[in-house]
Steps between C-alpha positions, in 0.01 A plus 500: 500500500527426871217524750420871545548649846134602506405140579617563858282809542213480752247558222548137395441172681666159475242391242612777265867409538414137429303606193797700372725194533239279335477734204867487405497171301159577350612844384809337353283251310289781358812699414641207302170471315524865396877518438468405135182698430609768254201466269258767623213423267165490686452127448844425645448726800152352557648151504769605748242646739290183484805288579600724792147488643514122473832479685389739775174309538671160519746629761225650716613861460178632347318418823678797660315731259160360595244591764542238777134525610184679387548874529856467630786667313816302428801566719647810338849441639507160330376659179781755521770240568388292201475798265837637605679168449330425167551853366870475578507204262277623217209737451285232337535278806373778725223582253375142483478473878351843566221473246376172645451687825362827366266326256348272761505725810151649445359146508701410808406817685138544389390194303246246618574138587415370153726754327785430740475125449471530123801725442743533790635143536580483129662845503719388790601182317578689178219331305316827444651838409332807647465861382385828656309719252458846649677758277349659191643725232349806670481361853838392628600709801142630522323168556168668573489629140455150354253470215454122472140419590298198608123492447256259665254338259297178515687354794854572382759775480621627160843667493590766244829687472874443499786467746851614410850400614373175649779271611458133402259603223487213256628230736272545803231241567284759674488876551375700797323779311375825653202669334248772576159358591314822579476846350643652815840650422829485686602196703142400582318253283803294395474121526762224480438192285695181432492428126636178354721542196275284279192714565335606171543873443844517660786570259868585538637770271808718466790309650748793506876456505639651820855561620498205741281244320229318690144397411292817480213615284156650461191311615188577293156409635210502256159374615694275736239305699581375849281364775421657837720239669805669343462822698778533760369638826194720456397718204642849550786373718752486216697815577551393861607154380754648259644737762521228766685276255747773406553580867635146542713485187631857469773440758611190310570709189760675714639158593539410132680830440721418798591168338598675179703755698685236704588315181630821339695597811669159521592519130639854542701400806651204316583720201665761724716233663619336178508763225861617451547869425779758548730245663243389756135397517190700426417478869816695587353813343327744734210552260432126493513481879248784523270324253519172693423679826192664348385167358541324835306775676215476248481121537488504880252789519271319257522178698410681823196663344383184323524268797360760739189531283473123465536450877234760571257336257557157653483606863254790502261333249361834385568730207859619461450729203760760602769251596440284192515804273822618664656157453391472139600856413844497657598146403410539132659844463810388691532184292498712185793699641691191611459327165598813309817519711566132430480567126736795540755296696495233229559761230450377147446145622196624690305594190561181304171337412446198724753598766381498863515880546315557173228248592454652844484848345203389291333297774488769766329774301144367506498465880492878536169498310292190572284456811507876541758724337751681719300821472188320627696362796596856595134602488406209726776576750411869516130424525556269795723757672238772465248278675716481813401715798660846494 
């Protein structure tokens, strides 16, 4: 896949173009690692993620997912470039990179000096694997409905409850866990904690099989004792910490979807050029040309929205909730359409287990749900619009 035209857009600087070029051999190395991975048992997938994290850490790529200074968000355009390139190679590669950033961002943005020094350098080097534990069985899109609690007693916090659909569950070295620390309902009274994986009272259960396998499971906390030094930020600040973290990474989900879409579009274009049918090629057919035009439009529109949102976050330094939601919503929904068209253009070959179209078809689906489902993104966009002056 050649260098996309978007690299010349004014949203990006020379450093981002250099990063894209630097990523090519690294992405190829990761792709070779995953090319023979057909065993999708949890232990095999876990091992693959650990190896990818190690490679990305050794090659200095994980540093782009990290906070460069206390309270400073990582460069979102760099995050997007990395996620797009890695996703175009394999969903697990994108997953491994993204979770190192998401799982450590609350510490980078709100943690104290001791927490930053203890965790962040080893996350960046790939020595530690991070996880972000926010969702619950009955509190996914509605974060404020969380039921996990933390009680203060004899100089320590005791966590009780469970977290569901937690990526890196079972392989993470630490979890950023959000729990309610006061009886006040809604978003108030939620606190963020960093909990090491070997903490007594922390247990991983229910590693479900999902359509695009990656480490995921339920985190159960039972009389889990942690010290006051493991609070991130201030007690009661947890909801703001979670939202600020998602405001950074939501746009990058769109970038991952864009990587999947570019990969599918390239595969469809190649198929249309080479597949012989009715005395010509598949690309000679008007219906195929129409499909390719729609796919190209979806890819470019997604790229514009993604890199606009990333540029705004990097340059304006404030919240970009509407723009990030628009990027995430459009890019993930568009990628689903592009990949579906890719499968259709490949015909029967597109639904063969292990084929590129079939793998992409499975990989894209979760992106329309995690870090805010498409329906939630629409609510955010509309809510922001209604706040504008009449």
